[in-house]
C-alpha positions in Angstrom: 0.0 0.0 0.0 1.5 3.3 -1.0 -0.3 6.1 0.8 2.6 7.5 2.9 1.1 6.0 6.1 2.4 3.3 8.4 0.8 -0.1 8.0 1.3 -3.4 9.7 3.4 -6.0 7.8 0.9 -8.8 7.3 3.2 -11.8 7.0 4.7 -11.1 10.5 3.5 -8.0 12.3 5.9 -8.4 15.3 9.6 -9.3 15.4 11.3 -10.2 18.6 14.5 -8.3 17.7 15.5 -5.5 15.5 18.1 -7.7 13.7 15.4 -10.2 12.8 13.2 -7.4 11.4 16.2 -6.0 9.4 16.8 -9.5 7.9 13.2 -9.6 6.8 13.5 -6.2 5.2 16.7 -7.2 3.4 15.3 -10.5 2.1 12.0 -8.8 1.2 10.2 -12.1 0.4 6.9 -10.4 -0.4 8.3 -7.4 -2.4 6.9 -4.9 0.2 10.1 -3.0 0.7 12.0 -3.0 -2.6 9.3 -4.0 -5.1 
């Protein structure tokens, strides 16, 4: 969703650590962060 608002990340809304969240962003398995 591209409306300049924050939205929950449906596949996994909560990560136990920042490093796990950053790994998910880097891998971007659903194309949510880098298309």
